[in-house]
C-alpha positions as CSV (number, residue, x, y, z in Angstrom):
1,V,-24.1,-23.6,-13.4
2,S,-25.7,-22.8,-17.0
3,L,-29.7,-23.5,-16.1
4,R,-30.3,-20.1,-18.1
5,Q,-28.8,-21.2,-21.5
6,I,-31.0,-24.4,-20.7
7,D,-34.1,-22.4,-20.2
8,L,-33.4,-19.8,-22.9
9,G,-32.9,-22.6,-25.4
10,L,-35.8,-24.6,-24.3
11,R,-38.5,-21.7,-24.7
12,G,-36.9,-20.5,-28.0
13,Y,-37.7,-23.7,-29.4
14,A,-40.6,-24.1,-28.3
15,L,-41.8,-21.3,-29.9
16,T,-40.5,-21.8,-33.3
17,K,-39.3,-25.3,-33.3
18,N,-36.2,-24.3,-34.9
19,E,-33.7,-26.9,-33.8
20,Q,-30.8,-24.1,-33.8
21,L,-31.9,-22.5,-30.7
22,L,-31.4,-25.5,-29.1
23,S,-28.0,-24.7,-29.3
24,P,-28.3,-22.8,-25.5
25,L,-29.6,-25.7,-24.1
26,R,-27.3,-28.7,-25.3
27,N,-24.4,-25.8,-24.5
28,G,-26.0,-25.2,-21.3
29,I,-25.9,-29.2,-20.4
30,I,-22.2,-29.4,-21.2
31,A,-21.1,-26.2,-19.1
32,N,-23.2,-27.6,-16.0
33,E,-21.3,-30.6,-15.7
34,S,-18.2,-29.4,-15.9
35,N,-19.0,-26.1,-13.7
36,L,-19.9,-28.7,-10.9
37,R,-16.9,-30.5,-11.6
38,K,-14.9,-27.6,-10.4
39,L,-17.2,-26.8,-7.7
40,D,-17.3,-30.1,-5.9
41,S,-13.1,-30.1,-6.4
42,L,-12.7,-26.5,-4.7
43,L,-15.2,-27.6,-1.8
44,R,-13.2,-31.2,-1.2
45,I,-9.8,-28.8,-1.7
46,Q,-10.8,-26.2,1.2
47,K,-12.3,-29.2,3.7
48,L,-15.9,-28.1,3.5
49,D,-17.5,-31.2,4.5
50,T,-20.6,-29.4,5.5
51,S,-20.6,-27.4,2.3
52,L,-20.3,-30.7,0.7
53,V,-23.4,-32.4,2.0
54,K,-25.0,-29.8,0.9
55,F,-24.0,-29.0,-2.4
56,E,-25.1,-32.9,-3.2
57,K,-28.6,-32.0,-2.6
58,I,-27.8,-29.0,-5.1
59,K,-26.1,-31.5,-7.6
60,K,-29.3,-33.8,-7.5
61,G,-31.4,-30.9,-7.8
62,V,-30.0,-29.7,-11.0
63,S,-30.1,-33.3,-12.2
64,D,-33.7,-33.0,-11.7
65,Y,-34.1,-29.4,-13.3
66,I,-32.3,-31.1,-16.4
67,A,-34.4,-33.9,-16.7
68,F,-37.8,-32.0,-16.5
69,S,-36.5,-29.4,-18.7
70,L,-35.5,-32.2,-21.5
71,Q,-38.7,-33.8,-21.3
72,M,-40.7,-30.4,-21.7
73,K,-38.2,-30.6,-24.6
74,K,-40.0,-33.8,-25.8
75,E,-43.5,-32.2,-25.2
76,A,-42.6,-29.2,-27.4
77,E,-41.2,-31.8,-30.2
78,I,-44.5,-33.3,-30.1
79,D,-46.2,-30.2,-30.3
80,S,-48.0,-31.1,-27.0
81,M,-47.9,-27.2,-26.1
82,K,-50.8,-27.5,-23.9
83,Q,-48.5,-30.1,-21.7
84,F,-45.4,-27.8,-22.0
85,V,-47.4,-25.1,-20.9
86,A,-48.1,-26.8,-17.5
87,M,-44.9,-27.9,-17.0
88,L,-43.8,-24.8,-17.4
89,K,-46.1,-23.4,-14.8
90,Q,-44.6,-25.8,-12.3
91,D,-41.5,-23.3,-12.3
92,K,-38.7,-25.7,-11.5
93,G,-36.1,-23.2,-11.4
94,Y,-37.8,-21.0,-9.1
95,D,-37.4,-24.5,-6.4
96,L,-33.9,-24.9,-7.9
97,W,-33.5,-21.1,-6.7
98,V,-34.7,-22.0,-3.2
99,L,-31.9,-24.6,-2.9
100,F,-29.4,-22.8,-4.2
101,A,-29.7,-19.5,-2.5
102,P,-29.0,-20.4,0.7
103,F,-26.0,-22.5,-0.2
104,S,-24.9,-19.1,-2.4
105,A,-25.5,-16.7,0.9
106,S,-23.6,-19.3,3.4
107,H,-20.1,-19.3,1.1
108,I,-20.7,-15.1,0.0
109,A,-20.4,-14.2,4.2
110,Y,-17.8,-16.7,4.6
111,E,-15.7,-15.2,1.6
112,D,-16.4,-11.7,3.4
113,A,-15.3,-13.3,6.4
114,V,-12.0,-14.8,5.2
115,I,-11.5,-11.3,3.3
116,K,-11.9,-8.8,6.4
117,K,-9.4,-11.0,8.4
118,A,-7.2,-11.1,5.8
119,T,-7.6,-6.8,5.5
120,E,-7.2,-6.7,9.5
121,D,-4.9,-9.2,9.5
122,Y,-2.9,-6.9,6.8
123,E,-3.8,-3.9,8.5
124,G,-2.1,-5.2,11.8
125,A,1.0,-6.3,10.2
126,L,1.0,-2.5,8.8
127,N,0.6,-1.2,11.9
128,R,3.4,-3.3,13.7
129,N,5.8,-2.3,11.1
130,I,5.4,1.6,11.8
131,G,5.7,0.3,15.4
132,I,9.1,-1.2,15.2
133,Q,10.4,1.4,12.5
134,I,9.5,4.1,15.4
135,I,11.2,2.3,18.2
136,L,14.3,1.9,15.2
137,V,14.2,5.4,14.9
138,L,14.0,6.2,18.7
139,L,16.7,3.5,19.3
140,G,18.7,5.3,16.4
141,F,18.9,9.1,17.4
142,P,21.5,8.3,20.5
143,S,23.3,6.5,18.3
144,L,23.1,9.7,15.9
145,G,23.9,11.7,18.5
146,F,26.7,10.1,19.5
147,V,28.4,9.9,16.3
148,I,27.8,14.1,16.2
149,Y,29.8,14.4,18.9
150,A,32.5,11.8,18.7
151,T,33.0,14.0,15.0
152,R,32.7,17.4,16.4
153,K,35.4,16.4,19.5
154,E,37.6,14.9,16.9
155,M,37.5,18.1,14.7
156,K,37.5,20.0,18.1
157,D,40.9,17.9,19.1
158,R,42.6,18.1,15.7
159,R,42.0,21.8,15.6
160,H,43.2,22.4,19.4
161,L,46.4,20.1,18.4
162,L,47.2,22.4,15.3
163,I,46.9,25.6,17.2
164,E,49.3,24.3,19.7
165,L,51.5,23.0,16.8
166,E,51.5,26.3,14.9
167,E,52.4,28.0,18.3
168,N,55.2,25.9,18.9
169,N,56.4,26.5,15.3
170,R,56.8,29.8,16.3
171,K,58.1,29.8,19.7
172,F,60.9,27.6,18.7
173,L,61.2,27.6,14.9
174,F,60.0,30.8,13.0
175,D,57.2,33.4,13.8
176,P,56.3,35.0,10.9
177,G,54.6,38.0,12.9
178,T,51.1,37.4,11.7
179,E,48.2,36.6,13.5
180,L,47.8,32.7,14.2
181,T,45.0,31.5,12.6
182,V,44.2,27.6,11.9
183,K,42.0,27.3,9.0
184,N,43.7,24.6,6.3
185,P,45.7,22.1,8.2
186,K,47.4,21.0,5.4
187,E,49.1,24.7,5.5
188,V,50.3,24.4,8.8
189,I,52.0,21.0,8.3
190,E,53.3,22.3,5.0
191,N,54.7,25.7,7.2
192,S,56.1,23.4,10.3
193,I,58.1,20.9,7.9
194,G,59.1,24.2,6.0
195,N,60.3,25.4,9.1
196,F,62.2,22.3,10.2
197,K,63.9,22.6,6.9
198,K,65.0,26.0,7.7
199,A,66.5,25.3,11.0
200,S,67.6,22.6,10.1
201,E,69.6,23.7,7.2
202,F,70.6,26.5,9.6
203,V,71.8,24.4,12.2
204,K,74.1,22.5,9.3
205,G,75.5,26.3,8.0
206,I,76.2,26.7,11.6
207,T,77.9,23.4,12.7
208,S,79.9,23.6,9.4
209,K,81.7,26.6,10.0
């Protein structure tokens, strides 16, 4: 609510009788109507029925304060400053603050509780997510270990097969007399193919004579 603007414009006009200084008062009354409508709408959207009942009392208090302020303006217009000061001393703004303060405090507490719960839910979700990640990692280690074992076994079996192939080449086809090493599978296969070709040509040479 824009009660401070209303109070500022009223006091400025009372001191100077300058109509331009009433601008905050007029703007405050207009803004007050808009603000009250917005607050009422938000409370209804959130279905805060108990707060709506309290808010109706606040709206009436604000309406009474504005009416009282306009009456003070009239007293200032006729230069009845004694009456104006007497009305000012009643401090209607404080009475309205006493009405509004508990309402505001309860909503701030409610908002803090909502934020706290949202934060706790968020942190809980993060913790659950970390737990799930840990479980996935623990489940993944055995699978990774199996993949590594299977890969190594396949490499070992392939190397053993190439060694047997090279041994058979040397035993049945051609033995170069060098140390038997298997470092390059492609080289072993190419040597085997070459030896088979040589053996084939040798057999053809014998059979053609």
